[in-house]
C-alpha positions in Angstrom: 103.8 -105.7 6.7 106.8 -108.1 6.5 107.1 -110.4 9.4 110.2 -109.8 11.6 111.6 -113.3 12.5 113.6 -111.7 15.4 110.3 -111.0 17.1 107.6 -113.4 18.3 104.5 -113.9 16.2 102.4 -112.1 18.8 104.8 -109.2 18.7 104.5 -109.1 14.9 100.7 -109.2 15.3 100.7 -106.2 17.7 102.8 -104.3 15.2 100.2 -105.1 12.6 97.3 -103.9 14.8 99.2 -100.7 15.8 100.7 -99.9 12.4 97.4 -100.0 10.5 95.4 -98.1 13.2 98.0 -95.6 14.4 97.7 -96.9 18.0 100.2 -98.1 20.6 98.7 -101.2 22.1 101.1 -103.3 24.3 100.7 -106.9 25.4 99.9 -105.5 28.8 96.7 -103.8 27.5 94.8 -106.8 26.1 94.3 -110.5 25.6 94.4 -112.1 22.2 92.2 -115.0 21.3 93.2 -118.0 19.3 93.5 -117.4 15.6 90.6 -118.9 13.6 90.9 -119.9 10.0 88.3 -118.3 7.8 87.3 -118.9 4.3 88.3 -115.9 2.1 85.3 -114.2 0.5 85.1 -110.5 -0.5 87.6 -110.2 2.4 90.6 -112.2 1.2 92.2 -112.6 4.6 92.5 -116.2 5.9 92.4 -115.6 9.6 90.4 -113.8 12.3 91.4 -113.1 15.9 89.6 -111.3 18.7 91.4 -108.9 20.9 89.9 -108.0 24.3 90.9 -105.3 26.7 92.2 -106.7 30.0 89.9 -106.4 33.0 90.8 -103.2 34.8 92.6 -101.7 31.8 92.9 -97.9 32.3 93.3 -97.4 28.5 90.9 -99.8 26.7 87.5 -101.5 27.2 85.6 -104.0 25.1 86.9 -106.1 22.2 87.5 -106.1 18.5 87.8 -108.8 15.9 90.4 -108.4 13.3 91.1 -110.3 10.0 94.5 -110.7 8.6 96.6 -113.1 6.4 98.8 -115.7 8.1 101.5 -116.9 5.8 101.3 -120.5 4.4 104.7 -122.0 4.9 104.6 -123.9 1.7 104.0 -120.6 -0.2 107.0 -119.0 1.6 109.1 -121.9 0.4 108.0 -121.3 -3.2 108.9 -117.6 -3.0 112.3 -118.2 -1.2 114.3 -121.2 -2.4 114.4 -124.0 0.1 117.3 -126.3 -0.9 117.9 -129.8 0.5 119.4 -130.2 4.0 122.8 -131.9 3.6 123.2 -133.8 6.7 126.5 -134.5 8.3 127.6 -137.0 10.9 125.7 -136.1 14.1 123.0 -134.0 12.4 119.8 -133.6 14.4 116.2 -132.6 13.9 117.1 -129.3 15.5 119.7 -128.8 12.8 117.0 -129.4 10.1 114.6 -127.0 11.7 117.4 -124.3 12.1 118.2 -124.8 8.4 114.6 -124.2 7.3 114.0 -121.3 9.7 117.1 -119.6 8.5 116.5 -120.3 4.8 112.9 -119.1 4.8 113.2 -116.4 7.4 110.6 -118.0 9.7 109.9 -117.4 13.4 111.4 -120.5 15.0 108.9 -120.8 17.9 106.0 -120.9 15.4 107.1 -124.0 13.4 107.8 -127.6 14.3 108.9 -130.8 12.7 106.3 -133.5 12.5 108.9 -136.3 12.8 110.4 -137.1 16.2 113.5 -138.9 15.1 116.2 -138.0 12.6 116.3 -140.3 9.6 118.9 -143.0 9.4 120.6 -143.9 6.2 121.6 -147.4 5.1 125.2 -147.6 3.9 125.3 -148.7 0.2 121.5 -149.5 0.1 120.6 -146.7 -2.2 122.9 -144.7 -4.4 121.2 -141.4 -3.5 119.5 -141.9 -0.2 117.3 -139.1 1.2 114.4 -138.7 3.6 111.5 -136.2 3.5 110.5 -134.5 6.7 107.6 -132.2 7.3 107.9 -128.8 8.9 104.5 -127.3 9.9 103.0 -124.3 11.7 102.4 -124.9 15.4 98.9 -125.0 16.5 97.6 -121.6 17.3 100.4 -119.7 15.5 99.6 -116.1 14.8 102.0 -116.0 11.9 101.7 -119.2 9.9 99.5 -121.9 8.6 100.3 -125.0 6.5 103.4 -127.1 6.2 106.3 -127.7 3.8 108.3 -130.8 2.8 112.1 -130.8 3.7 114.4 -133.2 1.9 117.3 -134.5 4.0 120.1 -135.9 2.1 122.4 -138.5 3.5 125.7 -137.4 5.0 128.7 -136.8 2.9 131.4 -139.1 4.2 134.3 -138.5 1.7 133.5 -141.5 -0.4 132.5 -140.9 -4.0 129.2 -142.2 -5.3 129.5 -144.7 -8.1 126.5 -143.2 -9.8 128.4 -139.8 -9.9 131.8 -140.9 -10.6 130.8 -143.4 -13.3 128.1 -141.4 -15.2 129.0 -142.9 -18.6 127.4 -146.4 -18.4 127.3 -147.3 -22.1 130.8 -148.7 -22.4 132.4 -149.3 -25.9 133.2 -152.9 -25.1 136.3 -154.9 -26.0 137.8 -154.8 -29.4 138.6 -157.9 -31.4 142.2 -158.7 -32.0 143.8 -157.4 -35.2 145.1 -160.1 -37.5 
């Protein structure tokens, strides 16, 4: 089943339960335990989760453990192309996160940036300055595991880069005068 980024990870998980079992569980019917990483074996799924009927449920009783595959964010980034984030004056970490979420079709509430401050760029220190940030799955995500590196390129301010404008660096030199 494809994840629907317009829904929460839990809502996607409920759709997965219901779709494969031809049932109609709702969040009102049960409690979902925390996802647990499992080592794939004969069963290639990387996660297990236990679902328990809510006390007093008129529809369900007991519990059931399911295994399924959460998506590794880094693998998603290799399937879909994640370009560099081109920062502009006033860019924020929220802008970087929105860029990655949109580019990769992720559920925004299930990912977070590790860094807490937007990178600063030194004027004229490096010709092509960039920073690498890390976007990772939030702890307890029902949809994702792992992390991905995000390259943030310094703001374009209208000035040309010497290294781009003057690419031919092997100059012919001066000519001797003619007699």
